[in-house]
C-alpha positions, 0 to 999 in steps of 0.5 A: 535699396530702391530709388525712392528710399534713396531719394527720401533719405537724400531729401531728408539729409538736406532738409533736416540734418542740420535742424536735428543735429542742432536740436540734439546738440542743444539737449546734450551740449555735445556736438560729436555725439549728437553727430554720431547719433544722427549718423546711426539714425541715417544708417538705420533708415537705410537699413529699415526703409526698403524693408518697412516703407519711407515713413510718412514723416522721415524727420520725425523717424530719423529724431526718434532714432537718434534720440535713442541713440543718445539715451542708450549713450547716456545710460552706458555712460552714466553712473548711480549718482544724482547726474544721472537723471539730469543726463537722461532729461537732457537727452529726451526730446519730443518725437515731433521736430515741428513742436520744438524751435529751430536751433540752426542759427545757434548752431552757426554761431556755435561753429564761429565761436572763439574756441574754434579757429578761424580757418576751421569754421567754414569747414565746421559749418558745412559738416554739421549744418549740411552733413558734408564728409570731411574729405569732400570739404578738404578738397575744397579747401586744398587740404589733406582729407586727413588733415581736415578731419583732424581739425574738425575733431579738434574744433568739436572737442574745443567747442565741447570743452569751452561749454559753447552754448547750442541755445539761441542767444539774444538779438545783441549776441547775435548781432555780435557773433553773425559776422563770423558766421558770415565771413566763413560762408563767404570762405566757403563760397569763394573756395567752391566757386574757384574749384571748377573740378566739382561743378560748383557743388560746394559753392551751391551748399554755401549759397544754401548756408547763406539763404538759411542764415537770411531765413533765420536771422531776417532782422540782420541786414548783413545776412540779407546782403550776403544771401543777396550778393551769393545769389548774384555770384551764382546767378552768373557763375555758369556764364564764366565758361563758354560751350568749350570750357574756356573762361568769359570775363564779366565784361564779355558775358552774355547777360541772357545766360544769367539766372534771372530767377536768381538775380530777382531773389537777390534784388528782393533781399537787398531791398528788404535789407537797404529798408533797415538803414544799417549798410555794411560790406556785404550790402555794398557788395551786392550792390555792386553785383546788382549794378552789373546785373542791370546791364541785362535790362539797360545794356550798359554798366553803370561804372560811376555807381560802381565807383561810388560803392567801391569807395565805400567799401575801401573806406570800411574794410581797407581790403586790398582786394577791394582796392583792385576792383576799385582800381578797375572802376576808376579806369571805367570811369576816369580813364585807364592811366588813373586806373593803373595809377590807383592800382600801383598805388594799391599794390605798393600799400599792401605787400599781399597783392604781389601774389594776388593773381587778379591784381596782375591780370588787371594790371596787364589790361590797364597797362595795355589800354594805357599803351605801356606795353612792356609793363603790360607784358611783364604783368601778364607774364605774372598773372599767367604764372600765378594762375591756378585755373587753366581756363584763365591761363588759356585766356591770358596766353591768348592776350585778350 
């Protein structure tokens, strides 16, 4: 296979996979069959394109090949009943993808259907919209490849059996179902950002999905807010490691290493969302990231503004993670003693924080600043024991 064909196939996979799967599933109603047909189309492309040349419109070529695969499948399964013409009609698609609507948002919404278990939603989106293999997804979510493959098969079967539609629902239904989509994408990004072994590849894929949601649902401010948040996080993620691979906390990062273009894109999305007057969790979290990003220009962090934002987030979400971050902001504004009190109150209020490593890392830092040496040492030991990232563990062991 020539390098040009390989690049064309990879570009078509990134640009077209999710759109073509959505088109095929919207017509046939069977997500697994749509994926199989498109997979065969890509295999045929890798066989034909080196000999015949890359077509002028790769997406149209792939759609035609996948449509033929679906038609062949329907013909093999069809019996001479009144249902046969309907099966063939549903599989028939124009050759030109540009002549059809973009069903990718409908596909994302379907992946978050109640029939799909929440633990499988993010993985399902990554596979059916981006075409990622189950083994790659499994490694990011710390699941055995065979278990992940079975989970995805079950999810697709449940979608098929539930009769979940792949046509774009109305605005009210989009607003009702979009939060589950955004939560799954955020979970995928978090898993990818924590997996330093893959160089942040999965985090990049999740960011791509967030941008896609923002483009497909431009009137939904929380979709814009999530895209803004992940752009801000991704803009500074590489700065979280130094040249030796050691962990660098946000407060010590050099703002010059942050991706200015990503931050500008995030700010534009956040402004668009704020104009709509419907604030929400992702917009507030993006605003926190924006306040940190402003240090690039001011040289300082506006902790007062960040504390106000965390107050709003805590009231709306009740999240223990937000409570930990809020305690850090309280310490920055009112001193380590009050921050430590807030953190201890959060730990007492939610048992889940007992195994949350950043809680103990924050406890160690605040206790040390408050002059509580013994509690600081105990908290640091707990944080080191819970750390799964070697760079973070080394950072804590140095006692910096």
